N, C-alpha and C positions, 0 to 999 in steps of 0.2 A: 504493500500500500504506500503510494507516494504522499508527499505532504499535502497536496491539493485534495486527494481522496480523504485523508485524515481530517482536514479542516471541514470538508463538506459533511462528513459523517457526524462530526460534533455539532455543526450548524443545524442540522435537521433536528437533533435533540434539543438544542438551545431554543430554536424557534417554537417548537411544540410546547416547551415549558412556558415561554413568554405568552403564548396564546392563552394559556390557562390563568396567567397572572393579570393580564391587561386586555380587556376586550377591544374590538374594533370601535365600538360605540364610544368607549372612553378616549381612545386615541383621537377620534374625530372631534372631540370637545377641546383638544389642545389649541393654544393660542395661535400657533403657526399654521394650523390646518386651513384656516381661511385667510391667511396672510398673503399679500401679493408676493410673487416670486421674481427673482432676477434671472436673466437669460445668459447662460454661459456662452452660447453661440454668439450673442451680441457683443459680449465682453471680449471674446477672442477676435472679433472683427474690428474692435476699437484700436486705432493706431496709437492712441495715447497710453495704452497698456502694454505689458511686456509679452503677453502670450503665455506666460507661465502659470500653471495651476500648481500652486505651492502647497505642500502636504504637511499635515501634523500627524506624526505617529511616534509612539514611545518605544516600540520594539518590533522585531520581526522574527519569524521562525528561523531564518538563515543567519541573522546577526545577533540575536538576543536583544538585550537592552541597548537602545540607541541613545535615548535621552529621556530620563524620567524626572528631570528637574525643571525644565522650561515649561511654563504654563500655556494652556491653550490661548488665553487672553493675550499675553504678551507677544507670543509668536504670531498669531493670526493678525493682530493689529499691525505688526511690522510688515507682514506680507501685504496687507491692504494698503498701507501707507506708501509702500514702495512699488506699487503698480502691478500687483498680481492680478491676472485676469480671472482667476478662480481660486478657491481654497478647498482643498481636499482634506477630509477628516476621517481617519480610520476609526470605525466604531466597533470592530471586532475586539472582544475582551480577551478571550482565551489565548489567542496567538499573537495579537498585536497590542494588547494592553489598553485598548480604547473603550469608549462607551458612547451611548446616545447623548449623555450629558455633555460630552466634549463637543458634540455637534451644536447643541443649544448654546453653549458658551461662545462659540464662534459666530453666532448670529449678531454680535455687536458690530460687525463689519458690513459695509454696503458692497459686498462682493459675492457673486454666486457661490453657494456652498454645495459641494459634492459629498454625498454620503458614500464612503468607500467601504464596502463590506462584501461578503459573499452572499448575494441575493438569490434565494432559491424558492421564495414563497411570496405571494402578493401581500401578505400581512406585513412584510418588511418594508414594502413601498408605503403603506399607510403610516407605519412607524416613522419612516424617513420624513414624510410630509409633516407629521405631528411634532417632530423634534427640530424642524427648521431647515431641512435640506431643500434644495431647489433643483438638484441634479442627482440622478442615481446611476450607479455602475452596474451593468450586467456583464458577466464574464462568459463568453461563448464556451469556454472549456468546461463550465459547470452546468450548462443548459442546452437543451435541444433547440433547434430553430423554432419549433412550435412554441416552446416555453418562452423563448425570447420575444416572439411576436405577442403572446398573451400578456407577459409582464410589461413590455414596452407600451402596449396599448393602454393597459391599466394606469401606468405611470403618467401617460399623456392626459388621461381623463382626470387625474389628480392635479394636473397643472405642472408636473415635473418634466424636466428634460432628461433624455436618456443618452448615456455614453456607453456604447457597446465595446467591450475590450476583446480583441482577437490576438492570436499568436502566430497564425499561419494562414495561407491562402484558403484552405478548406473552410476555416471558420468564418470567412467573409460571406459564406452562404447563409449565415445567421442574420445578416443585415436585412432589415425590413423598413417599411415606410415610417413606422413609429420611432425608429432610431434617429436621434438628432446628430450625434457625433460618433465617429469611429476611432477608438484608441488602439494603438499597436503596442503591446507590452513587450519590451525587449528582454524581459526576464522570463525564462521558461519556468512556469509555475510547478513543473514536475521535477526539474533538476536545479532550479534557481540560478542557472548560468545566464549571463547577460551579454547581449551584443546588439548595437544599434543597426547592424546589417539587417536585422529582422524588419525594422521600420523602413529602411531604404529599399528593401526588396518588395515591400507590399504597397508602398505609397501610390504607385500608378495603377493599382488594381482596386483601390478604394473608390466608391462612387463619388464623383466630383461634387455632388450637391451635399455630401456629408463631410463637414470639416474634420480633418485628420489630426489626431493628438498622439504624440510620441510619449511613451511612458517607460520609466526606469532606465538606468544606465546613463543618465545625463549629468555630468559632473563638471563640465567646463563650457565656456561661452562658445568656443569654436564648434562644439557639437550642435548647439542650437542653430548657429549660422548654417551649418551643413544641412540640418533637418529642415530649416525654413526654406532654404534654396530648393530642396527636394519637393516642397509643397506642403509641409506640415504647418498648421495654424496654431496648435497648442502643444505645450511641453509640460508634462506632469513630473514634478521633481519634489522629492521629500527627503530621502536619506541624506543627500548631499548637504542640506541645511541642518537637519535635525541632529546629525552626528557631531556638530560643533557645540562648544560650551554655550555659545549665544547664537541660536538659529536666526535671531532678528538681525544681528550684525552681519552674519554670513549671507543672508538674503540681500541685504542692502548693498553689500560689496559686490555680489554677483551681478545685480541689476546695473550698478555703475559700470562694471566691466562690459556688460552687454550694450549699454548705451554708447560706450567709447568705441565699440567695434563697428 
């Protein structure tokens, strides 16, 4: 059993338990459920922004603890202040040390919020909306094309945008009308090896009407320049900033380098 299989097996039990604890009716009473949402697609198209979807995460299965000191508030405020086009918040607790509360704490910023988790059930979409997300991640490796279509359609009905994550050409078959953006994860979720060649190899196969987002393995400005020239509109980066003692300063420095380039 690889790490992705392990995560999904645990997620199924976790979601089943949460359904028993909090009903859909209760989630629909949440403040953010009827709150206006921001569009990540629009923010990625805004030339005054960086194109970076900056991520907050405490740990990962491959690296262990990355940063359990910097708070959601201080880090995400710095991301927003320095031109992030979006903010991604890891909400998986067991493997990434996150929570839905982290998502809510990040709503202090006027930047689109992505709930990054392993979404396997429509209940999680309602949770995402209730806790302040404006974009949800669907991972093709975890879902059938039919499941992606069903969940993406439900997300759209909730007013959420959908980022579909793929790892290879075959998974592009999961793209459907309800998907807003297509992300290419340069990290193989089964081996955790990383290569931006994955993104470069798929960019010309992604439907032109779906803005492309490169994910993982981005640690220097030159990589963003290369990916942007190839056609990517967004760049999801987390560990590169979170591994530093001050992710806030690391992000500001990175953006200054990007502007200089």
